[in-house]
N, C-alpha and C positions, 0 to 999 in steps of 0.2 A: 479039859480046859483048865489051866493054871490060874491061880489067884491073879497072877500079872496081867494075862489076858483080860480077864474081868474087869480088871482096873483101867485098863485102856478102853475099853469097850464104853463103861461108862463115864470116862472123861469124854469121850469122842461124842457120845449122846449130850452129854451138856453142852460143849461147846457149839453144835449144832442146834439144839433148842434155843440157845443165846442169840444163834444168827436170827432164826426164823422168827423169835420174839421181836428183835429190832428191826427185820424185816416188815414184818407185822406191823409194828408202830409208824414206820416211814409211809407204808401204803395208807395207814387209817389217815394220818395228815394230810396226806397229797389230798386222799379223797375227802377230806374234810375241805380243804382249801378250792378244791374245783367246786364243791356242790354250793359252797358260800358265794362263789364269784359269780356263778350262775345265776343264784336267786339277786345279789344286788345289781348285776350286771344290766339284766332286763331294764328296771325301771329308768336307770341313767340312759340308756340309749332310747328309750321311747320319749324320755324328754326331751332328749338333745334332738331327737327327730321330730318332735312336735315343735322345737322352738325354729329349728332350722326352716321346718315349713311356713312357720307364722312368719319368720323375717323374709322367705322368699314371697308370700303373698302380699307383705306390707311392700317391698322393692318393687312388684309387679304393680301395686296401686299406685307406688309413688311414679312411675315410669308412664303410668296410664292417666296422669294428671290426677289421682285419688279418685276419680270417677268414670269406671270403666263403660257404664253406661250412657255417659256424654264427652268421652274422649276425642270424638270427631267433631264437636261444638266448638266453634270458637266465638266467645263473645266479642261483642263490636263494642267500640270504645263508648258510642252514645249511650248503650244499655247501663255501662259501669257507671258513666256521670249522672245518669237518670238515678240508678238507686242511691249512689254519694247525693245527691240533692234531697232524696226524700229521706235518705238518714237526717239530713242537717236539718229539714223542717222539722222531722220529728222531735228531734234534741230542742231546739226551739218553742217548740209547741209543749214540751214537757219544763222546760226551765219557767216560761210564763205561767204554767198551771202551778209550780213549784211558787213562784213568786206570787200570785194571787192566793195560796194557801196561807204563805207568810204574812202577808199584808191582812186577812181575816181572822187569823190567829192574835195578830196584834190587837185588832180592834175589840176581838173578844176579850183579851186582857185587858183592855182599858176600860171596859165594861164591868169587869170583875171587881177591878182596882176600886173604882168610884163606887161599887156597893158595899165593897169590906170597908172603905174609908165614910161611909156614910153622905158620899157628895152625890147631887142628883145626878143621873145619866143625860148625858147631853142627846138633844133630839138627832143632831149631826150622826151620832154612833148608831141610832135605833133605824135610823132609814137605810144603812149600809148595804143590806143585802138587795132592795129594790133598786138603789141608785146603781147598782155594779150591773144590772142588765143592760146598762147604757155606756158607749165608750165615747169619751168626751176628748176635745183638741186640749183645752188647757182650763183650768181654775185659775182665777186669778183672786187672788185674797189681798186687800186694802188693809193695811195694818192701821188702825185708829186706836184713840182713847176714851175716856169717858169725856173730857174737856172738849173735844174736837166735833161738836156737832154741826157747827157751822162749815167747819172744813170737809164733811162729807154732804152736809146740804149742797155746796158748790160743787161739787164733783158730781152729784146726782144731778145738776143742773147744768153739767158741761158733756163730759166724756164717760160717763155710765147709764146706759139705757135703765128707763124705768117701768114699771107695769108689763103689760102686756108685750112691748119690745124687748124688754130682756129675758123674758119668757121665750121668747120666738127666736132670741139669741141662743139659748141653750138646748132647744129643740131642733133647729135648723143650721145652727153652726158648729153645736157642741162647746159652748164657751160657756162656763160658769164665772159670774162676779159676785163676791160677797165682800164686806167690811169684816174685818175679822178683830175679834176682843174676846177678854176673858171675863172674870169677875171681881168685884172689887173682896176688899180684906173683910168687910162685914158682908156675909152672904145674904141676899135677898133684902139689902138696904135700899138707899133712895136712889144711889147710882145705877144699880141694877135694874131698878123699876124703871127708869127711864129709858134705859136700853130697850127694855122690853116691850115698853110702849112704843119706842121708835120702830123695833122690829115687826112690831103689831100692824104699823100704818105702812110699812114698805117692805119689809120682807125681803130684806136683803144683807141679813147677818151669818155669820159663823161664829157659834159662841164656842170658847174653848174651856176645858177645865183646868183653868189657869187663872192665877190671882193678878190682877194688873200691877205693873210698877217698872218705873225708867230703868232701874238695875236688872229687869228680868226681863229684857230682852231678846237676851240668846235663849231661853227658857221657852219664852212665847214663840220664837221663830221654830224652835224644835216642835212645839206642841202642835204648831198649825199644819206643818207638814204631816203630822203622824196622823192628825184628824181629818185632814183634805183626802188624803189617801185612803183613808180608811171609808170614807164618805163616798168618794167619786172616783171611778176608774177613768183618770185621764193620762194623754200622752204628757203633757208639761203641767207643772206647780208652779205658779208667778206669784212673786209677793212684790209689793208696791207699797211705797208709804202715802198717805193721805195728801199729802202737799207736792205731787207729781202729776203733771198732765201726762196723760197715756192715749195715744192713738192705737184702739182696741185690733181694727181690722188689718193695721200694719203691723203690729206683736204678733197676729196669728200666722199672717205669711212669712215672716220672720222666723218664726221656731218651725212651721211646716217644711222649711226646708232641711232641717236636722231630723225628720223624724224616721230614717234609716238607722239613725245611731242609736245606741241602746243605752250608754250613759253621757249625758252630756251636761255641761254646766255653763251657762249662759249670761253675760253680762260687763259692764264696764270693768276690766280686770285693773287693779290699780295695786302698790305697795307702798303704802303711806310709812309714816315714821313710827315706832313703839315710845311711847309717852311714858316715861318713868316718873315725870315729875308730879307730886300729889295736888290735889286742887284744881288741873287744869282740865278742860273737855275732852272726853276721848281717854285719859289716863287709864294706864293699863297696868295693873295691881301684880300683874304676873310677868312684867316687863322682864325679869332674869330669866326667862326661858329662854327668850329670843336673842341671848348672848348678851354681848356688852352695849352699853347706854349708847344711842344714836343709832343702831341697828333699824332695818324695816322689817315689817311682816313679809310673809309668803304673799305671791299673788292670790290676790282673790277678788271677788266681784262687790262694786260698790252699792251699798246697802238700800239705795232708792229705788231701783228694780233689779231684778233677777230672775232667772227660771232655772227648774231642773228639769230633769226626765224622771220618768216613773218608776224606772228602776232606784233611782237614787230617793227620791220620797221615799220607797218601800226601804234602803237600807235606813233612814232615819228612824222611821217609824219600829222597825225590828231592834235596832240596836240604841233607842233613846236614851233608855236608863244607865249607858255606859259614855257617853258621846259628852266630852268637857265644854264646859261654857265658860268662855272669856269674857271680858267686859264688854266689847263690842259685838254685835252680833253677827256682822257680816263676816268680820273676823273667825269667830266660832264656826259658821256656815263653812268657809274655806278651809279651817282645821279639820272638818270631818271627814274631808273627802282626801285630804293627803295621803298617800299609800294606798290611793284605789285607782283600779284602771279606766281612767274617764277623760273624757275630752274637754280641755277648759275652751271655751270659743269668746274671745274678744268682741263684743260685737257694741261699736262707738255709736249706734244709732240708738242706743238704750240711754244715752246721757246727754243729749243735746242739750244746750243754754236755751234760755227763754228768748224772745224776740230781741234784736233781729236774728240771731243765730239760726234757732229752727226755721224761721222765717224764709231766710236765703237758701238753705239746704231745702226748703218744699217748692222754691222755685224754679231751683236747678235738678227737679225731679228725684230729689233723694230725701223724701218724707222722714220724718223721726219717727219713733215709737215712742220714746218719750223726754219729757222737757222739763229742767228744772235750773236753780241758780245753785252753783259750788258754794257761794260764799254762804248759804243758807241750808246748805244740804237738802232742796227742797226750793219751791217756789218763794220767793219772801213776799209774805203779805198774802199768801196763796187764795185767802177767801175773798181780796178785792180784786187779785189779779189773773187768776186762774181763766175766768172768762174771755181778756182779751188775750191771753195765750191760745185758747181754745179757739177763738176768732181767726187769729193770723197764722198759728200751726196747724190747726185741725185737719183731720182726713175729709171732712164733709159728710153730711147726713148720708148719703147713698153708698157709702164706702163700706158698711159693713153688710146690707142687704145684696151687693153686687158681688162680696168677696167669694172665691174659692180657694178652698184650704186643701 
């Protein structure tokens, strides 16, 4: 063989080896791709199959009412309404529990603040827990002053039961009646000692952690409701002045008609003028908040007598430190309820006139709850005249014993 033929063979072999190398590389690449696809394809398929099975089961449950074991049971409408009613009752019970806890917390805070400020702790706050074992219909707080001893005695002699009769009224009818008064600027002074002696004799006072003063009536009203709701658990809390005549049984029957309502504000609603002129009675220093001069207040209950439900008294107790006080206490009370979801009830029997007005109404079968003279914001010369009003417009001695609330 010549050198040429050897050269050709070598060239052919070189070409063949390059082809085989190329084929081998392609084969390895394809084999690697096949191997990789096989490794990663299995989890994806398994995941997809699991998801598909899960979706199938979910669709199956939905088609069967989400409860295969009860798919043939059709709940009756009365069962559904029963469950709804039970849920509603449970919510109401929970709301009541929360409200009671908030009131007890407010009472505890009042005790703590009194101790920190070095003030004596009111006996009313000390008996909070024992008093809360009983549910009362209403607490009637008679607003009074140090100088009003004769007014208090005239009320005791007419429409406010005394001694065992008052205790029986509390036990059998759930009605608490107390004169409401704070302390003098000089703690333990002669004015405070006089009230303590009077309370020892009659036992019909509710003492407040409050310094008495004519310009502090709004603060006193706030403290009264906070103290009363912390001391007695009642459906209603009433404020009345000590120169107003009240028929207690008629008041109880009037309030009892609203027991099913959670948040009520009851009184003779009015909207008097905002007095900007200094030196006049009922002057409002913050008159500018009510718009231009000559404007009127928002609707609110007149201050001689009004009542609020338990939830509103609790609201005052919890928020007493941020509730604003205007010059007139009835305006202040009305302002605290603006923006709240409550019902204002305009009850005109709470603001009858003195005889002959209340007498004519009684003869017509429309007995008044409260009687006073608008010109005096109470009964004019009440010490001398309240007995006459009681005789002519009173509900009778047996009204309370026979009343059912």
